[in-house]
PyMOL Python script that loads the backbone (N, CA, C, O; Angstrom):
from pymol import cmd

cmd.read_pdbstr("""\
ATOM      1  N   MET A   1     -10.286   8.233  -6.841  1.00  0.00           N
ATOM      2  CA  MET A   1     -10.009   7.131  -8.307  1.00  0.00           C
ATOM      3  C   MET A   1      -8.544   6.322  -8.153  1.00  0.00           C
ATOM      4  O   MET A   1      -8.360   5.126  -8.382  1.00  0.00           O
ATOM      5  N   TRP A   2      -7.662   7.198  -7.751  1.00  0.00           N
ATOM      6  CA  TRP A   2      -6.241   5.874  -7.666  1.00  0.00           C
ATOM      7  C   TRP A   2      -6.469   5.311  -6.442  1.00  0.00           C
ATOM      8  O   TRP A   2      -5.731   4.363  -6.174  1.00  0.00           O
ATOM      9  N   ARG A   3      -7.595   5.743  -5.307  1.00  0.00           N
ATOM     10  CA  ARG A   3      -7.171   4.722  -4.448  1.00  0.00           C
ATOM     11  C   ARG A   3      -7.912   3.216  -4.454  1.00  0.00           C
ATOM     12  O   ARG A   3      -7.624   2.092  -4.043  1.00  0.00           O
ATOM     13  N   GLN A   4      -9.200   3.942  -5.266  1.00  0.00           N
ATOM     14  CA  GLN A   4     -10.791   3.171  -5.253  1.00  0.00           C
ATOM     15  C   GLN A   4      -9.976   1.886  -6.241  1.00  0.00           C
ATOM     16  O   GLN A   4     -10.530   0.787  -6.263  1.00  0.00           O
ATOM     17  N   ILE A   5      -8.785   2.061  -6.963  1.00  0.00           N
ATOM     18  CA  ILE A   5      -7.676   1.495  -8.033  1.00  0.00           C
ATOM     19  C   ILE A   5      -6.924  -0.188  -7.527  1.00  0.00           C
ATOM     20  O   ILE A   5      -6.897  -1.380  -7.835  1.00  0.00           O
ATOM     21  N   VAL A   6      -6.198   1.210  -6.166  1.00  0.00           N
ATOM     22  CA  VAL A   6      -5.680   0.419  -5.204  1.00  0.00           C
ATOM     23  C   VAL A   6      -6.096  -0.904  -4.556  1.00  0.00           C
ATOM     24  O   VAL A   6      -5.520  -1.968  -4.332  1.00  0.00           O
ATOM     25  N   ALA A   7      -7.360  -0.403  -4.336  1.00  0.00           N
ATOM     26  CA  ALA A   7      -7.989  -1.114  -3.692  1.00  0.00           C
ATOM     27  C   ALA A   7      -8.608  -2.477  -4.512  1.00  0.00           C
ATOM     28  O   ALA A   7      -8.750  -3.658  -4.196  1.00  0.00           O
ATOM     29  N   ASP A   8      -8.843  -1.830  -5.496  1.00  0.00           N
ATOM     30  CA  ASP A   8      -9.435  -2.775  -5.933  1.00  0.00           C
ATOM     31  C   ASP A   8      -8.227  -4.380  -6.741  1.00  0.00           C
ATOM     32  O   ASP A   8      -8.316  -5.566  -6.422  1.00  0.00           O
ATOM     33  N   VAL A   9      -7.569  -3.959  -7.438  1.00  0.00           N
ATOM     34  CA  VAL A   9      -5.829  -4.567  -7.444  1.00  0.00           C
ATOM     35  C   VAL A   9      -5.685  -5.556  -6.621  1.00  0.00           C
ATOM     36  O   VAL A   9      -5.528  -6.675  -7.108  1.00  0.00           O
ATOM     37  N   LEU A  10      -5.697  -5.445  -5.657  1.00  0.00           N
ATOM     38  CA  LEU A  10      -5.400  -5.325  -4.678  1.00  0.00           C
ATOM     39  C   LEU A  10      -5.876  -5.963  -3.228  1.00  0.00           C
ATOM     40  O   LEU A  10      -5.347  -6.620  -2.331  1.00  0.00           O
ATOM     41  N   ASP A  11      -6.733  -5.589  -3.415  1.00  0.00           N
ATOM     42  CA  ASP A  11      -8.053  -6.044  -2.604  1.00  0.00           C
ATOM     43  C   ASP A  11      -7.993  -5.999  -1.213  1.00  0.00           C
ATOM     44  O   ASP A  11      -8.490  -6.797  -0.418  1.00  0.00           O
ATOM     45  N   VAL A  12      -7.186  -4.762  -0.936  1.00  0.00           N
ATOM     46  CA  VAL A  12      -6.789  -4.530   0.497  1.00  0.00           C
ATOM     47  C   VAL A  12      -7.527  -2.818   0.764  1.00  0.00           C
ATOM     48  O   VAL A  12      -7.535  -1.874  -0.027  1.00  0.00           O
ATOM     49  N   GLU A  13      -7.895  -2.871   1.677  1.00  0.00           N
ATOM     50  CA  GLU A  13      -8.709  -1.370   1.891  1.00  0.00           C
ATOM     51  C   GLU A  13      -7.570  -0.130   2.302  1.00  0.00           C
ATOM     52  O   GLU A  13      -7.202   0.025   3.466  1.00  0.00           O
ATOM     53  N   VAL A  14      -7.126   0.638   1.278  1.00  0.00           N
ATOM     54  CA  VAL A  14      -6.720   1.660   1.502  1.00  0.00           C
ATOM     55  C   VAL A  14      -7.011   3.405   2.333  1.00  0.00           C
ATOM     56  O   VAL A  14      -7.685   3.961   1.466  1.00  0.00           O
ATOM     57  N   VAL A  15      -6.925   3.919   2.912  1.00  0.00           N
ATOM     58  CA  VAL A  15      -6.455   5.161   3.324  1.00  0.00           C
ATOM     59  C   VAL A  15      -5.157   5.659   3.578  1.00  0.00           C
ATOM     60  O   VAL A  15      -4.008   5.288   3.818  1.00  0.00           O
ATOM     61  N   CYS A  16      -5.923   6.764   3.402  1.00  0.00           N
ATOM     62  CA  CYS A  16      -4.163   8.180   3.652  1.00  0.00           C
ATOM     63  C   CYS A  16      -3.772   8.174   4.599  1.00  0.00           C
ATOM     64  O   CYS A  16      -3.878   7.232   5.385  1.00  0.00           O
ATOM     65  N   PRO A  17      -3.104   9.405   4.848  1.00  0.00           N
ATOM     66  CA  PRO A  17      -2.145   9.418   5.911  1.00  0.00           C
ATOM     67  C   PRO A  17      -3.119  11.170   5.578  1.00  0.00           C
ATOM     68  O   PRO A  17      -3.631  11.678   4.581  1.00  0.00           O
ATOM     69  N   VAL A  18      -2.942  11.616   7.155  1.00  0.00           N
ATOM     70  CA  VAL A  18      -3.531  12.997   6.832  1.00  0.00           C
ATOM     71  C   VAL A  18      -2.668  13.869   6.482  1.00  0.00           C
ATOM     72  O   VAL A  18      -3.043  14.630   5.590  1.00  0.00           O
ATOM     73  N   VAL A  19      -1.348  14.055   6.997  1.00  0.00           N
ATOM     74  CA  VAL A  19      -0.220  14.768   6.339  1.00  0.00           C
ATOM     75  C   VAL A  19       0.129  13.673   4.889  1.00  0.00           C
ATOM     76  O   VAL A  19       0.549  12.519   4.809  1.00  0.00           O
ATOM     77  N   THR A  20      -0.474  15.173   3.408  1.00  0.00           N
ATOM     78  CA  THR A  20      -0.816  14.905   2.099  1.00  0.00           C
ATOM     79  C   THR A  20       0.857  14.525   1.451  1.00  0.00           C
ATOM     80  O   THR A  20       0.841  13.878   0.404  1.00  0.00           O
ATOM     81  N   GLU A  21       2.256  14.891   2.019  1.00  0.00           N
ATOM     82  CA  GLU A  21       3.033  15.043   1.897  1.00  0.00           C
ATOM     83  C   GLU A  21       4.105  13.903   2.168  1.00  0.00           C
ATOM     84  O   GLU A  21       5.272  14.246   2.356  1.00  0.00           O
ATOM     85  N   ALA A  22       3.767  12.608   2.194  1.00  0.00           N
ATOM     86  CA  ALA A  22       3.943  11.473   2.236  1.00  0.00           C
ATOM     87  C   ALA A  22       5.413  11.013   1.973  1.00  0.00           C
ATOM     88  O   ALA A  22       5.766   9.966   2.516  1.00  0.00           O
ATOM     89  N   ALA A  23       6.082  11.524   1.388  1.00  0.00           N
ATOM     90  CA  ALA A  23       7.280  11.293   1.005  1.00  0.00           C
ATOM     91  C   ALA A  23       8.232  12.069   1.381  1.00  0.00           C
ATOM     92  O   ALA A  23       9.360  11.670   1.091  1.00  0.00           O
ATOM     93  N   ALA A  24       8.146  13.155   1.992  1.00  0.00           N
ATOM     94  CA  ALA A  24       9.111  13.763   2.284  1.00  0.00           C
ATOM     95  C   ALA A  24       8.306  14.007   4.694  1.00  0.00           C
ATOM     96  O   ALA A  24       8.830  14.315   5.765  1.00  0.00           O
ATOM     97  N   PHE A  25       7.358  13.734   4.365  1.00  0.00           N
ATOM     98  CA  PHE A  25       7.121  12.795   5.645  1.00  0.00           C
ATOM     99  C   PHE A  25       7.769  12.203   6.235  1.00  0.00           C
ATOM    100  O   PHE A  25       8.284  12.304   7.349  1.00  0.00           O
ATOM    101  N   GLY A  26       7.768  11.396   5.323  1.00  0.00           N
ATOM    102  CA  GLY A  26       8.221  10.057   5.948  1.00  0.00           C
ATOM    103  C   GLY A  26       9.871   9.692   5.782  1.00  0.00           C
ATOM    104  O   GLY A  26      10.548   8.765   6.226  1.00  0.00           O
ATOM    105  N   GLY A  27      10.218  10.954   4.864  1.00  0.00           N
ATOM    106  CA  GLY A  27      11.936  11.375   5.021  1.00  0.00           C
ATOM    107  C   GLY A  27      12.286  11.432   6.678  1.00  0.00           C
ATOM    108  O   GLY A  27      12.928  10.756   7.482  1.00  0.00           O
ATOM    109  N   ALA A  28      11.187  13.075   6.686  1.00  0.00           N
ATOM    110  CA  ALA A  28      11.618  13.082   8.618  1.00  0.00           C
ATOM    111  C   ALA A  28      11.456  12.250   9.020  1.00  0.00           C
ATOM    112  O   ALA A  28      12.587  11.893   9.349  1.00  0.00           O
ATOM    113  N   ILE A  29      10.520  11.203   9.432  1.00  0.00           N
ATOM    114  CA  ILE A  29       9.918   9.972  10.202  1.00  0.00           C
ATOM    115  C   ILE A  29      11.746   9.709  10.183  1.00  0.00           C
ATOM    116  O   ILE A  29      12.526  10.121  11.042  1.00  0.00           O
ATOM    117  N   GLN A  30      11.976   9.187   9.371  1.00  0.00           N
ATOM    118  CA  GLN A  30      13.290   8.113   8.850  1.00  0.00           C
ATOM    119  C   GLN A  30      14.254   8.833   9.624  1.00  0.00           C
ATOM    120  O   GLN A  30      14.646   8.489  10.739  1.00  0.00           O
ATOM    121  N   ALA A  31      14.722  10.124   8.816  1.00  0.00           N
ATOM    122  CA  ALA A  31      15.908  11.456   9.668  1.00  0.00           C
ATOM    123  C   ALA A  31      15.734  10.741  11.243  1.00  0.00           C
ATOM    124  O   ALA A  31      16.472   9.851  11.665  1.00  0.00           O
ATOM    125  N   ARG A  32      14.583  11.350  12.000  1.00  0.00           N
ATOM    126  CA  ARG A  32      14.090  11.105  13.718  1.00  0.00           C
ATOM    127  C   ARG A  32      14.242   9.536  13.840  1.00  0.00           C
ATOM    128  O   ARG A  32      14.549   8.952  14.879  1.00  0.00           O
ATOM    129  N   TRP A  33      14.144   9.314  13.382  1.00  0.00           N
ATOM    130  CA  TRP A  33      14.837   7.725  13.951  1.00  0.00           C
ATOM    131  C   TRP A  33      16.015   7.350  13.468  1.00  0.00           C
ATOM    132  O   TRP A  33      16.360   6.389  14.156  1.00  0.00           O
ATOM    133  N   CYS A  34      17.053   7.638  12.440  1.00  0.00           N
ATOM    134  CA  CYS A  34      18.153   7.719  12.552  1.00  0.00           C
ATOM    135  C   CYS A  34      18.977   8.265  13.001  1.00  0.00           C
ATOM    136  O   CYS A  34      20.077   7.739  12.834  1.00  0.00           O
ATOM    137  N   ASP A  35      18.944   9.596  13.810  1.00  0.00           N
ATOM    138  CA  ASP A  35      19.234  10.825  14.408  1.00  0.00           C
ATOM    139  C   ASP A  35      19.110  10.222  16.440  1.00  0.00           C
ATOM    140  O   ASP A  35      19.821  10.422  17.425  1.00  0.00           O
ATOM    141  N   ARG A  36      18.020   9.580  16.229  1.00  0.00           N
ATOM    142  CA  ARG A  36      17.805   8.647  18.012  1.00  0.00           C
ATOM    143  C   ARG A  36      18.328   6.928  17.975  1.00  0.00           C
ATOM    144  O   ARG A  36      18.590   6.261  18.975  1.00  0.00           O
ATOM    145  N   ARG A  37      18.393   6.438  16.492  1.00  0.00           N
ATOM    146  CA  ARG A  37      19.204   5.282  16.712  1.00  0.00           C
ATOM    147  C   ARG A  37      19.946   4.626  18.404  1.00  0.00           C
ATOM    148  O   ARG A  37      19.658   3.599  19.019  1.00  0.00           O
ATOM    149  N   GLN A  38      20.410   5.129  18.556  1.00  0.00           N
ATOM    150  CA  GLN A  38      21.457   5.177  19.602  1.00  0.00           C
ATOM    151  C   GLN A  38      20.622   5.428  20.836  1.00  0.00           C
ATOM    152  O   GLN A  38      21.127   5.140  21.921  1.00  0.00           O
ATOM    153  N   GLY A  39      19.537   5.876  20.799  1.00  0.00           N
ATOM    154  CA  GLY A  39      18.888   6.308  22.112  1.00  0.00           C
ATOM    155  C   GLY A  39      17.782   4.529  22.189  1.00  0.00           C
ATOM    156  O   GLY A  39      17.000   4.032  23.000  1.00  0.00           O
ATOM    157  N   GLU A  40      18.268   4.193  21.047  1.00  0.00           N
ATOM    158  CA  GLU A  40      17.069   2.312  20.970  1.00  0.00           C
ATOM    159  C   GLU A  40      15.574   2.884  20.612  1.00  0.00           C
ATOM    160  O   GLU A  40      14.601   2.345  21.138  1.00  0.00           O
ATOM    161  N   VAL A  41      15.403   4.013  19.685  1.00  0.00           N
ATOM    162  CA  VAL A  41      13.654   4.537  19.592  1.00  0.00           C
ATOM    163  C   VAL A  41      13.377   3.530  18.284  1.00  0.00           C
ATOM    164  O   VAL A  41      13.999   3.105  17.310  1.00  0.00           O
ATOM    165  N   ASP A  42      12.199   3.433  18.816  1.00  0.00           N
ATOM    166  CA  ASP A  42      11.608   1.699  17.640  1.00  0.00           C
ATOM    167  C   ASP A  42      10.612   2.461  16.587  1.00  0.00           C
ATOM    168  O   ASP A  42       9.529   2.992  16.833  1.00  0.00           O
ATOM    169  N   LEU A  43      11.276   2.360  15.394  1.00  0.00           N
ATOM    170  CA  LEU A  43      10.091   3.221  14.166  1.00  0.00           C
ATOM    171  C   LEU A  43       8.974   2.965  14.776  1.00  0.00           C
ATOM    172  O   LEU A  43       8.428   3.764  15.536  1.00  0.00           O
ATOM    173  N   ALA A  44       8.409   1.486  14.412  1.00  0.00           N
ATOM    174  CA  ALA A  44       7.221   1.514  14.851  1.00  0.00           C
ATOM    175  C   ALA A  44       6.765   2.531  15.476  1.00  0.00           C
ATOM    176  O   ALA A  44       6.421   3.488  14.783  1.00  0.00           O
ATOM    177  N   ALA A  45       6.634   2.620  16.911  1.00  0.00           N
ATOM    178  CA  ALA A  45       6.477   3.941  18.005  1.00  0.00           C
ATOM    179  C   ALA A  45       6.663   4.771  17.702  1.00  0.00           C
ATOM    180  O   ALA A  45       6.008   5.487  18.459  1.00  0.00           O
ATOM    181  N   LEU A  46       7.503   5.812  16.563  1.00  0.00           N
ATOM    182  CA  LEU A  46       7.608   6.709  15.980  1.00  0.00           C
ATOM    183  C   LEU A  46       6.700   6.714  15.282  1.00  0.00           C
ATOM    184  O   LEU A  46       6.022   7.740  15.244  1.00  0.00           O
ATOM    185  N   CYS A  47       6.369   5.677  14.534  1.00  0.00           N
ATOM    186  CA  CYS A  47       5.447   6.095  13.123  1.00  0.00           C
ATOM    187  C   CYS A  47       4.221   6.271  14.371  1.00  0.00           C
ATOM    188  O   CYS A  47       3.840   7.428  14.550  1.00  0.00           O
ATOM    189  N   GLN A  48       3.652   5.289  15.152  1.00  0.00           N
ATOM    190  CA  GLN A  48       2.674   5.336  15.529  1.00  0.00           C
ATOM    191  C   GLN A  48       2.223   6.494  16.629  1.00  0.00           C
ATOM    192  O   GLN A  48       1.089   6.617  17.092  1.00  0.00           O
ATOM    193  N   ASP A  49       3.562   7.442  16.987  1.00  0.00           N
ATOM    194  CA  ASP A  49       3.318   8.759  17.495  1.00  0.00           C
ATOM    195  C   ASP A  49       2.838  10.020  16.548  1.00  0.00           C
ATOM    196  O   ASP A  49       2.046  10.960  16.609  1.00  0.00           O
ATOM    197  N   TRP A  50       3.986   9.355  15.461  1.00  0.00           N
ATOM    198  CA  TRP A  50       3.421  10.439  14.227  1.00  0.00           C
ATOM    199  C   TRP A  50       2.870  11.226  13.371  1.00  0.00           C
ATOM    200  O   TRP A  50       2.788  12.426  13.111  1.00  0.00           O
ATOM    201  N   VAL A  51       2.293   9.594  12.774  1.00  0.00           N
ATOM    202  CA  VAL A  51       1.137   9.314  11.577  1.00  0.00           C
ATOM    203  C   VAL A  51       0.072   9.160  11.878  1.00  0.00           C
ATOM    204  O   VAL A  51      -0.161   8.057  12.371  1.00  0.00           O
ATOM    205  N   ALA A  52      -1.201  10.221  11.742  1.00  0.00           N
ATOM    206  CA  ALA A  52      -2.129   9.751  11.783  1.00  0.00           C
ATOM    207  C   ALA A  52      -3.009   9.623  10.372  1.00  0.00           C
ATOM    208  O   ALA A  52      -2.430  10.147   9.421  1.00  0.00           O
ATOM    209  N   LEU A  53      -4.065   9.134  10.117  1.00  0.00           N
ATOM    210  CA  LEU A  53      -4.709   8.529   9.641  1.00  0.00           C
ATOM    211  C   LEU A  53      -6.385   9.156   8.430  1.00  0.00           C
ATOM    212  O   LEU A  53      -7.511   8.754   8.721  1.00  0.00           O
ATOM    213  N   ASP A  54      -6.241   9.739   7.681  1.00  0.00           N
ATOM    214  CA  ASP A  54      -7.600  10.365   7.498  1.00  0.00           C
ATOM    215  C   ASP A  54      -8.828   9.408   7.111  1.00  0.00           C
ATOM    216  O   ASP A  54      -9.209   9.204   5.959  1.00  0.00           O
ATOM    217  N   GLU A  55      -9.416   8.821   8.354  1.00  0.00           N
ATOM    218  CA  GLU A  55     -10.515   7.822   8.329  1.00  0.00           C
ATOM    219  C   GLU A  55     -11.917   8.271   6.947  1.00  0.00           C
ATOM    220  O   GLU A  55     -12.735   7.380   6.719  1.00  0.00           O
ATOM    221  N   SER A  56     -12.048   9.594   6.173  1.00  0.00           N
ATOM    222  CA  SER A  56     -12.434   9.889   5.782  1.00  0.00           C
ATOM    223  C   SER A  56     -12.405   9.450   4.230  1.00  0.00           C
ATOM    224  O   SER A  56     -13.343   9.454   3.433  1.00  0.00           O
ATOM    225  N   THR A  57     -10.879   9.018   4.000  1.00  0.00           N
ATOM    226  CA  THR A  57     -10.077   8.857   2.407  1.00  0.00           C
ATOM    227  C   THR A  57     -10.126   6.809   2.741  1.00  0.00           C
ATOM    228  O   THR A  57      -9.498   6.253   1.839  1.00  0.00           O
ATOM    229  N   LEU A  58     -10.582   6.013   3.547  1.00  0.00           N
ATOM    230  CA  LEU A  58     -11.381   5.034   4.033  1.00  0.00           C
ATOM    231  C   LEU A  58     -11.764   4.173   2.491  1.00  0.00           C
ATOM    232  O   LEU A  58     -12.875   3.643   2.481  1.00  0.00           O
ATOM    233  N   THR A  59     -11.181   4.068   1.627  1.00  0.00           N
ATOM    234  CA  THR A  59     -11.805   2.903   0.293  1.00  0.00           C
ATOM    235  C   THR A  59     -11.643   1.396   0.634  1.00  0.00           C
ATOM    236  O   THR A  59     -10.639   0.782   0.994  1.00  0.00           O
ATOM    237  N   ARG A  60     -12.512   1.107   0.488  1.00  0.00           N
ATOM    238  CA  ARG A  60     -13.271  -0.570   0.605  1.00  0.00           C
ATOM    239  C   ARG A  60     -12.842  -1.246  -0.877  1.00  0.00           C
ATOM    240  O   ARG A  60     -13.626  -0.965  -1.784  1.00  0.00           O
ATOM    241  N   PRO A  61     -12.028  -1.854  -1.137  1.00  0.00           N
ATOM    242  CA  PRO A  61     -11.951  -2.914  -2.505  1.00  0.00           C
ATOM    243  C   PRO A  61     -13.366  -3.635  -2.933  1.00  0.00           C
ATOM    244  O   PRO A  61     -13.790  -4.525  -2.196  1.00  0.00           O
ATOM    245  N   ARG A  62     -14.308  -3.167  -4.432  1.00  0.00           N
ATOM    246  CA  ARG A  62     -15.649  -3.979  -4.881  1.00  0.00           C
ATOM    247  C   ARG A  62     -15.172  -5.274  -5.474  1.00  0.00           C
ATOM    248  O   ARG A  62     -14.547  -5.695  -6.448  1.00  0.00           O
ATOM    249  N   PRO A  63     -15.978  -5.821  -4.051  1.00  0.00           N
ATOM    250  CA  PRO A  63     -15.660  -7.380  -4.416  1.00  0.00           C
ATOM    251  C   PRO A  63     -15.839  -8.090  -5.827  1.00  0.00           C
ATOM    252  O   PRO A  63     -15.174  -9.109  -6.017  1.00  0.00           O
ATOM    253  N   GLU A  64     -16.936  -7.497  -7.132  1.00  0.00           N
ATOM    254  CA  GLU A  64     -17.420  -7.636  -8.171  1.00  0.00           C
ATOM    255  C   GLU A  64     -16.684  -6.681  -9.261  1.00  0.00           C
ATOM    256  O   GLU A  64     -17.170  -6.483 -10.375  1.00  0.00           O
ATOM    257  N   VAL A  65     -15.336  -6.052  -8.776  1.00  0.00           N
ATOM    258  CA  VAL A  65     -13.980  -5.327  -9.328  1.00  0.00           C
ATOM    259  C   VAL A  65     -12.665  -6.288  -9.084  1.00  0.00           C
ATOM    260  O   VAL A  65     -11.725  -6.611  -9.810  1.00  0.00           O
ATOM    261  N   VAL A  66     -12.982  -6.555  -7.913  1.00  0.00           N
ATOM    262  CA  VAL A  66     -11.616  -7.553  -7.074  1.00  0.00           C
ATOM    263  C   VAL A  66     -11.923  -8.635  -8.825  1.00  0.00           C
ATOM    264  O   VAL A  66     -11.367  -8.977  -9.869  1.00  0.00           O
ATOM    265  N   ALA A  67     -12.823  -8.708  -8.284  1.00  0.00           N
ATOM    266  CA  ALA A  67     -13.577 -10.582  -8.882  1.00  0.00           C
ATOM    267  C   ALA A  67     -13.095 -10.136 -10.717  1.00  0.00           C
ATOM    268  O   ALA A  67     -13.056 -11.183 -11.364  1.00  0.00           O
ATOM    269  N   ARG A  68     -12.816  -9.121 -11.436  1.00  0.00           N
ATOM    270  CA  ARG A  68     -13.056  -9.214 -12.791  1.00  0.00           C
ATOM    271  C   ARG A  68     -10.753  -9.365 -12.634  1.00  0.00           C
ATOM    272  O   ARG A  68     -10.066 -10.025 -13.414  1.00  0.00           O
ATOM    273  N   TYR A  69     -10.171  -8.477 -11.351  1.00  0.00           N
ATOM    274  CA  TYR A  69      -9.059  -8.314 -11.800  1.00  0.00           C
ATOM    275  C   TYR A  69      -8.244  -9.590 -11.312  1.00  0.00           C
ATOM    276  O   TYR A  69      -7.085  -9.993 -11.409  1.00  0.00           O
ATOM    277  N   HIS A  70      -8.804  -9.793 -11.043  1.00  0.00           N
ATOM    278  CA  HIS A  70      -8.398 -11.559 -11.106  1.00  0.00           C
ATOM    279  C   HIS A  70      -8.374 -12.442 -11.685  1.00  0.00           C
ATOM    280  O   HIS A  70      -7.466 -13.261 -11.543  1.00  0.00           O
ATOM    281  N   THR A  71      -9.470 -12.618 -12.644  1.00  0.00           N
ATOM    282  CA  THR A  71      -9.891 -12.793 -14.031  1.00  0.00           C
ATOM    283  C   THR A  71      -8.481 -12.740 -15.403  1.00  0.00           C
ATOM    284  O   THR A  71      -7.794 -13.520 -16.062  1.00  0.00           O
ATOM    285  N   ILE A  72      -8.703 -11.208 -15.207  1.00  0.00           N
ATOM    286  CA  ILE A  72      -7.937 -10.555 -16.432  1.00  0.00           C
ATOM    287  C   ILE A  72      -6.478 -11.077 -15.514  1.00  0.00           C
ATOM    288  O   ILE A  72      -5.717 -11.621 -16.314  1.00  0.00           O
ATOM    289  N   TYR A  73      -6.061 -11.070 -14.514  1.00  0.00           N
ATOM    290  CA  TYR A  73      -4.646 -11.456 -14.028  1.00  0.00           C
ATOM    291  C   TYR A  73      -4.426 -13.102 -14.229  1.00  0.00           C
ATOM    292  O   TYR A  73      -3.405 -13.704 -14.562  1.00  0.00           O
ATOM    293  N   ARG A  74      -5.586 -13.544 -13.947  1.00  0.00           N
ATOM    294  CA  ARG A  74      -5.236 -15.344 -14.559  1.00  0.00           C
ATOM    295  C   ARG A  74      -5.255 -15.664 -15.685  1.00  0.00           C
ATOM    296  O   ARG A  74      -4.732 -16.740 -15.972  1.00  0.00           O
ATOM    297  N   HIS A  75      -5.996 -14.673 -16.959  1.00  0.00           N
ATOM    298  CA  HIS A  75      -5.519 -15.492 -17.905  1.00  0.00           C
ATOM    299  C   HIS A  75      -4.129 -14.116 -18.477  1.00  0.00           C
ATOM    300  O   HIS A  75      -3.717 -14.036 -19.635  1.00  0.00           O
ATOM    301  N   TYR A  76      -3.740 -13.355 -17.504  1.00  0.00           N
ATOM    302  CA  TYR A  76      -2.386 -13.275 -18.126  1.00  0.00           C
ATOM    303  C   TYR A  76      -1.280 -13.854 -18.062  1.00  0.00           C
ATOM    304  O   TYR A  76      -0.356 -13.907 -18.875  1.00  0.00           O
ATOM    305  N   ARG A  77      -1.456 -14.455 -16.675  1.00  0.00           N
ATOM    306  CA  ARG A  77      -0.228 -15.622 -16.042  1.00  0.00           C
ATOM    307  C   ARG A  77      -0.209 -16.982 -16.894  1.00  0.00           C
ATOM    308  O   ARG A  77       0.791 -17.699 -16.857  1.00  0.00           O
ATOM    309  N   GLU A  78      -1.570 -17.397 -17.827  1.00  0.00           N
ATOM    310  CA  GLU A  78      -1.559 -18.255 -18.447  1.00  0.00           C
ATOM    311  C   GLU A  78      -0.953 -17.909 -19.451  1.00  0.00           C
ATOM    312  O   GLU A  78       0.214 -18.139 -19.133  1.00  0.00           O
ATOM    313  N   THR A  79      -0.939 -17.449 -20.613  1.00  0.00           N
ATOM    314  CA  THR A  79      -0.437 -16.278 -21.817  1.00  0.00           C
ATOM    315  C   THR A  79       0.339 -15.956 -21.437  1.00  0.00           C
ATOM    316  O   THR A  79       0.745 -15.154 -22.278  1.00  0.00           O
ATOM    317  N   LEU A  80       1.347 -15.964 -20.246  1.00  0.00           N
ATOM    318  CA  LEU A  80       2.986 -16.085 -20.026  1.00  0.00           C
ATOM    319  C   LEU A  80       3.623 -17.656 -20.122  1.00  0.00           C
ATOM    320  O   LEU A  80       4.555 -18.150 -20.757  1.00  0.00           O
ATOM    321  N   ALA A  81       2.986 -17.992 -19.502  1.00  0.00           N
ATOM    322  CA  ALA A  81       2.638 -19.979 -19.151  1.00  0.00           C
ATOM    323  C   ALA A  81       3.003 -20.439 -20.818  1.00  0.00           C
ATOM    324  O   ALA A  81       3.979 -21.093 -21.186  1.00  0.00           O
ATOM    325  N   ALA A  82       1.948 -19.903 -21.629  1.00  0.00           N
ATOM    326  CA  ALA A  82       1.858 -20.738 -22.702  1.00  0.00           C
ATOM    327  C   ALA A  82       2.897 -19.950 -23.437  1.00  0.00           C
ATOM    328  O   ALA A  82       3.349 -20.558 -24.407  1.00  0.00           O
ATOM    329  N   GLN A  83       3.272 -19.051 -23.283  1.00  0.00           N
ATOM    330  CA  GLN A  83       4.103 -17.760 -24.247  1.00  0.00           C
ATOM    331  C   GLN A  83       5.726 -18.310 -23.632  1.00  0.00           C
ATOM    332  O   GLN A  83       6.272 -18.908 -24.558  1.00  0.00           O
ATOM    333  N   TYR A  84       6.248 -18.295 -22.909  1.00  0.00           N
ATOM    334  CA  TYR A  84       7.036 -18.352 -22.317  1.00  0.00           C
ATOM    335  C   TYR A  84       7.516 -19.607 -21.809  1.00  0.00           C
ATOM    336  O   TYR A  84       8.672 -19.751 -21.412  1.00  0.00           O
ATOM    337  N   ALA A  85       6.716 -20.452 -21.813  1.00  0.00           N
ATOM    338  CA  ALA A  85       7.148 -21.650 -20.277  1.00  0.00           C
ATOM    339  C   ALA A  85       7.500 -21.499 -19.300  1.00  0.00           C
ATOM    340  O   ALA A  85       8.660 -21.657 -18.921  1.00  0.00           O
ATOM    341  N   ILE A  86       6.454 -21.111 -18.578  1.00  0.00           N
ATOM    342  CA  ILE A  86       6.750 -20.029 -17.483  1.00  0.00           C
ATOM    343  C   ILE A  86       5.927 -20.665 -16.389  1.00  0.00           C
ATOM    344  O   ILE A  86       4.919 -20.024 -16.092  1.00  0.00           O
ATOM    345  N   ALA A  87       6.142 -21.815 -15.707  1.00  0.00           N
ATOM    346  CA  ALA A  87       5.316 -22.315 -14.663  1.00  0.00           C
ATOM    347  C   ALA A  87       4.532 -21.792 -13.647  1.00  0.00           C
ATOM    348  O   ALA A  87       4.690 -20.584 -13.468  1.00  0.00           O
ATOM    349  N   ASP A  88       3.758 -22.334 -12.953  1.00  0.00           N
ATOM    350  CA  ASP A  88       3.338 -21.410 -11.545  1.00  0.00           C
ATOM    351  C   ASP A  88       3.633 -21.938 -10.658  1.00  0.00           C
ATOM    352  O   ASP A  88       3.422 -21.448  -9.549  1.00  0.00           O
TER     353      ASP A  88
END
""", "prot")
cmd.dss("prot")
cmd.show_as("cartoon", "prot")
cmd.util.cbc("prot")
cmd.orient("prot")
């Protein structure tokens, strides 16, 4: 459900990593990168080697829901502009 909400609100495809403990895994990758920085280890290459995506979790935005979120957000921005004289 959360992946679908993120996909719809941000209008992007969402896919999860195979390792579901992302915070700890991200910390481990960062620690490895910091430990090896003297050897010029590229963070992108490290992520390419270590991170695998679970394609079965791929969630695509639903155009009709994306359109509704855009409408709601536009109304929100218009209300802010009117209430607080905020320009777009």
